[in-house]
C-alpha positions in Angstrom: -39.0 -41.1 8.9 -39.0 -38.8 5.7 -38.3 -40.6 2.7 -35.3 -39.3 0.3 -36.9 -36.9 -2.4 -35.6 -37.4 -6.1 -36.9 -35.0 -9.6 -38.4 -32.0 -9.1 -39.2 -32.2 -5.1 -36.0 -32.6 -4.4 -35.2 -29.5 -6.3 -37.9 -27.7 -4.2 -36.2 -28.3 -1.4 -32.9 -28.0 -2.2 -34.2 -24.3 -3.1 -35.8 -24.2 0.6 -32.0 -24.5 1.9 -29.9 -22.7 0.1 -30.9 -19.4 2.7 -29.2 -21.2 5.4 -25.4 -21.5 5.0 -26.1 -16.8 4.2 -28.0 -16.7 7.6 -25.5 -18.7 9.1 -22.4 -16.1 7.4 -24.6 -13.0 9.0 -25.2 -14.8 12.2 -21.8 -14.9 12.7 -21.0 -11.6 11.5 -23.4 -10.7 14.2 -20.7 -11.5 16.6 -17.9 -9.5 15.0 -19.9 -6.6 14.5 -20.0 -6.5 18.4 -16.4 -7.0 18.8 -15.4 -3.9 15.9 -17.4 -1.8 17.8 -15.0 -2.7 21.5 -12.2 -2.2 19.6 -13.3 1.1 17.9 -14.5 2.3 21.3 -10.7 1.5 22.9 -9.4 3.5 20.3 -11.1 6.6 21.8 -11.7 5.6 26.0 -8.4 4.9 26.7 -6.7 7.7 25.5 -4.8 9.7 28.6 -4.7 6.3 30.2 -1.7 5.9 32.7 0.9 3.6 30.8 1.2 1.5 34.0 -2.7 1.1 34.5 -2.6 0.1 30.3 0.1 -2.7 31.1 -1.9 -3.6 34.0 -5.1 -4.2 32.3 -3.5 -5.2 28.8 -0.7 -7.2 30.2 3.0 -6.4 29.3 3.7 -6.2 26.0 5.2 -8.3 23.1 7.5 -5.5 22.1 8.2 -2.0 24.1 10.5 0.8 22.4 11.5 4.3 23.8 12.6 7.1 22.7 13.1 10.1 25.0 9.6 10.4 26.2 7.7 8.5 24.0 7.2 4.4 24.5 5.8 2.4 21.6 4.0 -0.4 23.1 3.3 -3.2 21.1 0.9 -6.2 21.4 0.6 -9.3 18.9 -2.8 -11.4 19.0 -3.9 -14.3 16.6 -7.1 -16.2 16.6 -8.6 -19.0 14.3 -12.2 -20.6 14.2 -14.0 -23.1 12.5 -17.5 -23.4 12.0 -19.5 -26.8 10.9 -23.1 -27.8 10.9 -24.1 -31.3 9.5 -27.2 -32.2 8.6 -27.9 -36.4 9.3 -28.6 -37.8 5.5 -27.9 -34.0 3.9 -24.4 -33.5 4.5 -22.9 -30.2 6.0 -21.4 -27.1 5.7 -18.3 -25.6 7.7 -16.1 -22.8 7.6 -12.6 -21.5 8.9 -12.1 -18.2 9.5 -9.6 -16.3 11.5 -7.2 -12.9 11.7 -4.3 -11.4 13.2 -3.9 -8.0 15.3 -1.0 -6.0 16.4 -2.4 -3.1 18.7 0.0 0.0 19.1 0.2 2.1 21.8 2.3 5.4 21.6 2.3 7.0 25.3 3.8 10.2 25.8 5.5 11.1 28.9 3.3 8.2 30.7 -0.4 8.4 28.8 -1.9 7.2 26.0 -2.1 9.8 23.1 -2.7 7.2 20.1 -3.9 3.8 19.7 -3.5 1.7 15.9 -4.4 -1.3 14.8 -2.5 -3.6 11.5 -2.2 -7.1 10.4 -5.6 -8.9 8.7 -7.3 -7.4 11.4 -11.4 -7.5 9.6 -13.8 -10.2 10.2 -16.7 -10.4 8.1 -18.2 -6.5 8.1 -16.6 -6.1 10.8 -13.1 -3.7 10.8 -10.6 -4.3 13.5 -13.0 -7.2 15.2 -9.9 -8.9 15.8 -8.6 -6.7 17.8 -11.0 -6.8 20.4 -9.9 -9.5 22.5 -6.7 -7.5 23.4 -8.2 -4.3 24.7 -11.7 -5.8 26.2 -10.4 -6.1 29.9 -9.0 -2.4 30.0 -12.4 -1.1 29.0 -14.3 -3.3 31.3 -11.9 -2.0 33.8 -13.2 1.8 32.9 -16.3 0.8 33.7 -15.9 -0.3 36.8 
């Protein structure tokens, strides 16, 4: 069993432990960056999609408004997560995070012409990452 350290030795050990929370933050950000790319890709890849095909992969919208041949489809999504790490006898660190995304799809004559994201959509260094779960299935359907 490693003895508990006090004084100068303890300070040196604490200095070694300091980078770990920062490394954890960057590791978690790496996951979010992939989601950010997914959301960004969907804003162009889904343009021109048939509105019925869009509803097939994204589901029924939470709200739908029609103005002549133009439809506005609104999808809501919220997410919350927490991460914690505990080291016996030393303690632990934790973080909670989350966001919400409203995807607003505009279609003219049954074809998607624009996709916008609003809400608290950004994860750490990852714009629109919280919107990825809504559009991911449609991108997978396009790929197959």
